[in-house]
C-alpha positions in Angstrom: 0.0 0.0 0.0 1.0 3.6 -0.5 1.6 4.0 3.1 2.7 7.5 3.4 2.1 6.9 6.9 4.3 7.4 9.6 5.2 9.5 7.0 4.7 12.9 6.6 4.2 13.5 3.0 2.6 16.4 1.2 0.1 16.8 4.0 2.9 18.4 5.8 3.9 20.6 3.0 2.1 23.6 4.5 3.0 22.7 8.0 6.7 22.6 7.1 6.4 26.0 5.5 4.5 27.5 8.4 6.7 26.0 11.2 9.7 27.8 9.8 8.9 30.9 7.9 5.6 32.1 9.4 4.9 34.7 12.1 3.9 33.6 15.6 0.4 33.0 14.2 2.0 29.8 12.8 0.8 30.0 9.3 0.4 32.6 6.5 -2.6 33.4 4.4 -0.5 33.2 1.2 2.6 31.2 0.2 5.9 32.6 1.3 7.1 35.6 -0.8 9.6 34.2 -3.3 13.2 35.3 -3.0 15.2 36.6 -5.9 16.2 33.1 -6.9 12.8 31.6 -5.9 14.5 29.1 -3.6 13.4 28.0 -0.2 14.1 24.9 1.9 13.3 23.6 5.4 14.0 20.5 7.3 12.6 18.9 10.5 13.1 15.8 12.6 10.3 14.0 14.3 10.4 11.4 17.1 7.3 9.2 17.5 6.4 6.3 19.9 3.1 4.5 20.2 1.2 1.3 20.5 -1.4 -0.6 18.5 0.8 -1.6 15.5 -0.7 -4.8 14.1 -0.5 -3.8 10.4 -0.1 -7.1 8.5 -0.2 -5.5 5.1 2.6 -3.0 5.6 4.7 -5.1 8.0 4.3 -2.8 11.0 3.4 -5.8 13.2 5.4 -5.9 16.5 5.5 -8.4 19.3 4.1 -5.9 21.9 2.4 -3.7 19.2 4.7 -0.8 20.1 7.0 1.0 17.6 9.5 3.9 17.8 10.0 6.1 14.7 12.6 8.7 13.7 11.5 10.7 10.6 13.5 13.3 8.7 11.4 15.6 6.4 12.6 18.1 3.8 10.5 20.5 1.8 12.2 22.5 -1.0 10.6 25.2 -3.2 12.3 26.2 -6.5 11.3 28.6 -9.3 8.8 26.3 -11.1 7.9 23.7 -8.5 8.6 22.1 -5.2 9.7 18.9 -3.7 9.0 17.0 -0.5 11.0 14.0 0.7 11.2 12.0 4.0 12.9 9.0 5.4 11.3 6.9 8.2 13.4 4.7 10.4 11.4 2.3 12.5 12.5 0.3 15.5 10.5 -2.5 17.2 10.3 -6.3 17.7 8.8 -7.0 14.3 7.1 -10.4 13.7 5.7 -12.3 10.8 2.0 -11.6 11.2 1.2 -15.0 9.6 3.7 -16.9 11.8 4.0 -14.8 15.0 6.7 -17.0 16.3 9.0 -15.9 13.5 11.0 -12.7 13.9 11.1 -10.1 11.1 14.0 -8.1 12.5 14.3 -5.1 14.8 14.4 -2.2 12.3 12.8 -1.1 9.0 13.3 1.9 6.7 10.9 3.7 4.4 11.3 6.7 2.1 9.2 8.8 -0.3 10.0 11.6 -2.8 7.2 14.0 -4.0 8.3 16.4 -6.8 5.8 18.8 -8.4 5.9 21.1 -11.4 3.6 24.0 -10.7 1.9 25.5 -13.7 1.0 28.7 -11.9 4.7 29.4 -11.4 5.3 29.3 -15.1 2.5 31.8 -15.7 3.7 34.2 -13.0 6.1 33.0 -10.2 5.2 36.0 -8.0 1.4 36.1 -8.5 -0.8 35.9 -5.3 -3.3 33.1 -5.1 -5.9 33.3 -7.8 -9.4 34.4 -6.6 -7.7 34.9 -3.2 -7.5 31.2 -2.4 -6.3 29.1 -5.3 -2.6 28.7 -4.6 -0.2 26.3 -6.3 -1.5 24.0 -8.9 0.2 21.6 -11.4 1.3 18.0 -11.8 2.9 16.0 -9.0 4.5 12.6 -8.8 5.6 10.2 -6.1 8.2 7.5 -5.7 7.7 5.4 -2.5 10.1 2.6 -1.5 10.1 0.3 1.5 10.8 -3.2 2.6 9.2 -5.4 -0.1 7.2 -2.5 -1.4 7.3 0.1 -4.2 4.8 2.6 -5.6 4.8 5.1 -8.4 2.1 7.8 -8.7 1.4 10.8 -11.0 -1.4 13.2 -11.3 -2.8 16.8 -10.8 -2.4 18.6 -7.5 -3.8 21.9 -6.1 -3.3 23.9 -2.9 -6.0 26.1 -1.4 -5.3 29.0 1.0 -8.5 29.8 2.9 -9.5 32.3 5.6 -8.2 32.0 9.1 -4.9 30.8 7.8 -6.3 27.4 6.8 -4.5 25.4 4.2 -6.1 22.6 2.2 -4.5 20.6 -0.6 -5.5 17.6 -2.7 -4.0 15.3 -5.3 -5.6 12.8 -7.7 -3.1 10.2 -8.8 -2.8 7.3 -11.1 -1.1 4.7 -9.0 1.0 1.6 -9.7 2.3 -0.4 -6.8 3.7 -3.8 -5.9 3.6 -5.3 -2.4 5.2 -8.5 -1.5 3.3 -10.1 1.4 4.9 -12.4 4.0 4.9 -16.2 3.4 1.4 -17.5 3.9 -0.4 -14.4 2.7 -0.6 -14.9 -1.0 2.6 -13.6 -2.7 2.9 -10.3 -4.5 0.0 -7.8 -4.9 0.2 -5.5 -8.0 -2.2 -2.6 -8.1 -3.1 -0.3 -11.0 -5.7 2.2 -9.8 -6.5 5.8 -8.9 -5.8 7.4 -5.6 -7.3 10.5 -3.9 -5.2 12.3 -1.3 -6.5 15.4 0.5 -4.2 17.1 3.1 -4.6 20.1 5.4 -3.0 22.4 8.0 -5.2 24.4 10.5 -3.4 26.7 12.9 -5.3 28.0 16.0 -4.7 29.4 19.4 -6.1 28.6 22.8 -5.3 31.7 24.7 -1.5 32.4 24.3 -0.8 28.8 23.2 -0.4 28.2 19.5 -1.6 24.8 18.1 -1.3 23.1 14.7 -3.7 20.5 13.4 -2.4 18.8 10.2 -2.8 15.5 8.5 -3.7 13.6 5.3 -6.1 11.0 4.0 -5.1 8.5 1.3 -7.8 6.5 -0.4 -7.5 4.0 -3.3 -9.6 1.2 -4.6 -8.4 -2.4 -5.1 -8.9 -4.2 -8.4 -11.6 -6.3 -6.6 -13.5 -3.2 -5.6 -12.5 -2.8 -1.9 -11.1 0.4 -0.5 -7.8 1.0 1.2 -7.8 4.0 3.6 -4.8 5.6 5.4 -5.7 8.5 7.8 -3.0 10.3 9.8 -4.0 13.4 11.7 -1.6 15.3 14.0 -2.3 17.7 16.8 0.8 19.7 18.0 1.4 22.5 20.4 4.3 25.1 20.2 6.3 24.2 23.3 8.4 27.3 23.6 6.2 30.2 22.4 3.9 30.4 25.5 6.9 31.0 27.7 8.5 33.7 25.6 10.8 31.4 23.7 11.3 31.3 19.9 8.2 30.1 18.1 8.0 27.4 15.4 11.1 25.5 16.7 9.9 22.8 19.0 6.5 21.1 18.9 5.0 18.3 21.0 1.7 16.4 20.4 0.0 13.3 19.2 -0.3 11.5 15.9 -3.0 8.9 15.1 -2.1 6.1 12.6 -5.3 4.7 11.2 -5.1 2.1 8.4 -8.2 0.2 7.1 -7.6 -2.5 4.5 -8.5 -5.9 3.1 -5.4 -8.1 2.8 -6.6 -10.3 0.0 -9.8 -11.4 -1.7 -12.2 -13.0 0.8 -10.3 -11.8 3.9 -12.1 -9.7 6.5 -11.4 -5.9 6.7 -8.8 -5.1 9.3 -8.4 -1.7 10.9 -5.2 -0.7 12.7 -5.5 2.2 15.2 -2.2 3.3 16.7 -2.0 6.6 18.7 1.5 8.0 19.1 3.2 10.7 21.2 5.5 12.9 19.1 8.1 15.6 19.2 9.1 17.8 16.2 12.2 19.9 16.0 12.5 22.4 13.1 16.2 22.5 12.2 15.9 25.3 9.6 
C-alpha cells in the first residue's frame, strides 16, 4: 500500500512552511514571498512512539504492538515547482503476522519523494493566489520505496489558502504499486488504480498557546472493488512560544495512525488504530 504513513508526506507541505517561515500565528494566508532566486528549503526531525501496531499489510506488526520512529522531512521550493521528501526509520520487535513466532527483525526503513511542477509558477512566479484562495497547482509525482514495497504515482495537485490561515490541498493520482506479502499471505499484490489524497493544515490558538492541526487521508480502490484508507491526523502545540521562547522551533503532540484494509480477496477488513506521542524539531 502507498503508506505515506508514519510518514509525513505532502500533507505536511504547508506545516513545514508554516513552522519555519511564518509569524507567531504559525501560518500565513499566502505562500511565502519568493526570494530573488525563488528558492526555499526547510527540514525537521520527528520522534514518535506509540502502540497498536498490528498492520499485517505494511509489516508494522510488532511483538508488543509498540514501535519507535525517527523521521527526517525536507521541503524545498524552487522557481517552477517544489519537492517533498522524507525517510522513516522504525524500531521494534517486528514479527511475521502469519507466523507470529518468526522474527522479522528489529528495524525497518521507508522513504518517499514527491516532486511537483507548478503551472501557476510558469504563468507568474510572484502572483498571489488566484481568486484569493487558489494557490499552487500543477502536476505531481511520487516514488515510494520500503521493505518489499514500491509505488509510483502521478497526477494533478492543487493547494488552497483559505481564511483563518487554513491550508487545504489535494491530489488525484494514477497509482501503480507492488507489495510482497509475508509467506502464507498470497505472494505479491500488484495494483493499477486511482488514488485521492487530501491534506490540510489548520493553525489556531487557545489563549496564548499556538496549536497546529495537520494531516492527510489517502484512499484508493483495489482491483476487486474494496477500498484502502490511510488516515493520519496530527495535533501539535508550540512548546516554547507560550513561555517567551522562539516560536516554530519545538512542537509536541500526538499522531494517530489509522489504516483500514482488506489483505486479500475473501479476507475480512482489518483496521489498525495506533496513537503515538510525538516531538518535532524544526532545524531550519
